N, C-alpha and C positions, 0 to 999 in steps of 0.2 A: 628603270626609271629614266625618263628622258630629261637630260640636262643641256642647256644652251653652251655653245663654244664661246669662250671669252678670249683666247688667245692660242699661240703656238709656240713650240720650241723644237729643237732637234735633240735627239738623244745620242748616246756615244757611238751609235752605228749609222749616224747621219739620217736617220728616219724622222719624219715629221710626227709630232705628239700634240694632240688638241689638249688645251687647258680647259676644263669644264668649269661651270660656275659653282658647283658643289665642292670644288677642291679637288677632284680627281683627275687624273690625266689618262688619255687613251690614244694609242697609236692611230694614225689615219695614213696608211700606206697605200700607194698606188702600185700594185704589183700584179698586173693581169697575168694570168686569168683568176687568180685567187681573190685579189681586191681591185675594184675598178673605181678609182676615185681620181679621175684626171684633174679635178680642181685643185688637188694638193700640190701639183708640181709648179704652180705659179704664184707670185704674191697677190695678183688679182683674183685668183681663183680662191685662194685661201680666204682673202678679206671678204669675198662674196659669201662665204660660209659662216662668218661671224654671226653668232645669234641662232643659227640653226641647232637643232637638238639632236643629240646622239644618245643611244641607249646606254646608260652607265650601269654595268652589272655590279661594279663596286658599291654603288648606292644601294642596290638591291640586296647585296650581301652585308651591308652595314659596315663596310671597311672604313677604317680611318682615312682622313685626307692625305693625299699624296704630298711629298715634299718636292718642290719644283726646283 
């Protein structure tokens, strides 16, 4: 299910995590060649993606909201 990005935080490994409107969180790593998300490395890039939708597998699975 597609959910808009509402904010970000870093996890214990210093990786960026998107906070979705549904209450779930999803990593948004830029680790080429596996993940190409160059927008995640700058504040302006992350801000430009606020409101964009990511596929939330946790919603599809009916998982409870994450605690941030």
